[in-house]
TORLUM-10455 format. One line per field, with one value per residue (C-alpha): x, y, z; chain; residue number from 1; residue in one letter. Coordinates in steps of 0.05 Angstrom, whole numbers, plus 5000, padded with zeros to 4 digits. Layout:
REM residues N
c1 = X:...
c2 = Y:...
c3 = Z:...
unit = A:...
pos = NUM:...
code = A:...
//
This chain:
REM residues 182
c1 = 6465:6493:6490:6543:6526:6557:6502:6446:6466:6475:6404:6370:6407:6390:6312:6311:6347:6303:6238:6248:6277:6212:6173:6211:6201:6129:6096:6022:6025:6071:6021:5957:5992:6020:5943:5918:5972:5942:5878:5908:5882:5921:5986:5970:5962:6026:6067:6034:6050:6120:6130:6100:6139:6205:6185:6176:6241:6275:6242:6256:6332:6328:6364:6349:6341:6287:6240:6258:6202:6151:6181:6130:6071:6099:6111:6038:6005:6047:6034:5961:5960:5995:5949:5887:5904:5897:5822:5797:5841:5834:5828:5897:5928:5981:6006:6008:6039:6095:6105:6121:6167:6201:6213:6242:6285:6307:6322:6367:6402:6418:6436:6485:6515:6528:6594:6620:6685:6665:6636:6597:6552:6517:6486:6450:6432:6400:6359:6339:6314:6275:6241:6232:6201:6153:6137:6118:6078:6040:6021:5980:5959:5964:5924:5986:6019:5959:5969:6044:6030:5981:6023:6084:6043:5995:6044:6081:6145:6147:6139:6197:6238:6222:6233:6303:6325:6308:6353:6409:6401:6400:6465:6497:6476:6500:6569:6578:6561:6618:6668:6674:6624:6659
c2 = 7338:7325:7254:7231:7204:7137:7126:7153:7105:7050:7055:7068:7010:6968:6991:6976:6905:6884:6904:6874:6810:6806:6820:6756:6716:6734:6753:6744:6785:6835:6841:6848:6902:6939:6943:6966:7015:7081:7083:7063:7118:7103:7091:7156:7195:7169:7186:7253:7271:7244:7288:7351:7341:7332:7395:7439:7415:7437:7505:7515:7506:7545:7612:7649:7724:7724:7688:7704:7754:7703:7639:7636:7648:7595:7542:7551:7548:7490:7452:7469:7440:7377:7364:7384:7341:7282:7298:7327:7296:7221:7196:7173:7197:7147:7164:7235:7222:7182:7237:7286:7238:7222:7295:7305:7246:7270:7336:7300:7258:7317:7364:7315:7292:7360:7369:7290:7283:7220:7219:7158:7204:7218:7150:7172:7241:7211:7162:7224:7261:7200:7204:7279:7272:7215:7252:7315:7273:7231:7287:7318:7254:7201:7151:7145:7112:7063:7049:7037:6992:6951:6943:6917:6872:6852:6797:6750:6757:6836:6832:6782:6826:6892:6855:6826:6892:6924:6868:6884:6960:6957:6913:6960:7021:6989:6969:7042:7065:7016:7034:7097:7140:7133
c3 = 6973:6906:6875:6833:6761:6778:6835:6791:6735:6787:6816:6749:6719:6774:6773:6699:6705:6764:6733:6666:6694:6734:6669:6639:6699:6706:6642:6658:6723:6688:6631:6673:6713:6651:6620:6682:6697:6656:6694:6764:6804:6870:6834:6793:6860:6889:6822:6818:6894:6887:6822:6850:6912:6869:6827:6892:6916:6852:6852:6924:6910:6844:6853:6792:6801:6746:6788:6857:6871:6840:6869:6930:6885:6836:6889:6917:6848:6827:6892:6885:6809:6831:6886:6850:6792:6840:6854:6788:6730:6750:6677:6662:6726:6730:6660:6680:6746:6711:6661:6714:6747:6683:6672:6738:6730:6662:6693:6748:6699:6648:6704:6735:6669:6643:6680:6679:6640:6609:6538:6562:6600:6531:6537:6600:6576:6511:6554:6593:6533:6511:6583:6571:6499:6524:6586:6546:6494:6538:6584:6529:6499:6556:6518:6472:6536:6538:6465:6470:6527:6486:6429:6469:6508:6443:6423:6467:6425:6426:6501:6510:6466:6502:6571:6544:6514:6585:6620:6571:6579:6653:6653:6608:6653:6713:6676:6663:6733:6753:6700:6660:6699:6770
unit = A:A:A:A:A:A:A:A:A:A:A:A:A:A:A:A:A:A:A:A:A:A:A:A:A:A:A:A:A:A:A:A:A:A:A:A:A:A:A:A:A:A:A:A:A:A:A:A:A:A:A:A:A:A:A:A:A:A:A:A:A:A:A:A:A:A:A:A:A:A:A:A:A:A:A:A:A:A:A:A:A:A:A:A:A:A:A:A:A:A:A:A:A:A:A:A:A:A:A:A:A:A:A:A:A:A:A:A:A:A:A:A:A:A:A:A:A:A:A:A:A:A:A:A:A:A:A:A:A:A:A:A:A:A:A:A:A:A:A:A:A:A:A:A:A:A:A:A:A:A:A:A:A:A:A:A:A:A:A:A:A:A:A:A:A:A:A:A:A:A:A:A:A:A:A:A:A:A:A:A:A:A
pos = 1:2:3:4:5:6:7:8:9:10:11:12:13:14:15:16:17:18:19:20:21:22:23:24:25:26:27:28:29:30:31:32:33:34:35:36:37:38:39:40:41:42:43:44:45:46:47:48:49:50:51:52:53:54:55:56:57:58:59:60:61:62:63:64:65:66:67:68:69:70:71:72:73:74:75:76:77:78:79:80:81:82:83:84:85:86:87:88:89:90:91:92:93:94:95:96:97:98:99:100:101:102:103:104:105:106:107:108:109:110:111:112:113:114:115:116:117:118:119:120:121:122:123:124:125:126:127:128:129:130:131:132:133:134:135:136:137:138:139:140:141:142:143:144:145:146:147:148:149:150:151:152:153:154:155:156:157:158:159:160:161:162:163:164:165:166:167:168:169:170:171:172:173:174:175:176:177:178:179:180:181:182
code = M:T:L:S:L:S:L:I:A:L:V:L:G:A:A:V:L:V:S:H:A:F:A:L:A:R:P:A:A:T:I:A:W:L:R:G:F:P:R:N:V:P:V:G:V:V:L:M:L:I:G:T:A:W:F:E:W:N:L:A:N:E:N:L:D:D:I:A:K:F:K:F:V:M:Q:A:A:F:A:L:L:G:V:A:S:C:F:F:V:K:D:F:L:A:V:R:G:L:C:V:V:M:L:M:A:A:W:L:V:C:D:T:A:R:W:H:P:S:I:W:R:N:A:L:S:A:W:A:Y:V:W:A:M:A:G:L:W:W:T:V:Q:P:W:R:A:R:D:A:I:N:W:V:V:G:A:P:G:R:F:K:L:A:A:G:A:G:V:V:W:G:I:F:V:I:A:L:S:Q:T:V:L:R
//
């Protein structure tokens, strides 16, 4: 199944718009949830398992001859690593799980955008590269995500600015999905 860049942009834009509009409408609840997110083990387990399953799906559908003879071992090892992380790496598991999902989402966006004729695909690709860089950095140093969250929610003006920027970005991505990325 191949997803279109327009559909991916629509889903991502809607997710950003809704989540950031909720943050503007319910700042206290959002701030409380964000502060607890980095060490939220149940959310971390869900994110890690989603990311692991998504990675396994990508690996199963990869047809590089270079890895063909090792594919089964790789799939078993990565599945074990993802599941074992849920039991043995509970500290900042939510951040690490989010990072895996961010890396998989970045792969999907970049892989889909690669062949799209519109130059506006680069807006989504650049956004995906931000996720990839943050995902790599926060996987190694997950407390940096906690620190970034604490910085954003540390001042009401910063929080409102970040939430408002998310709403604007979501509208922009939805507009791209319905116009130049069709």
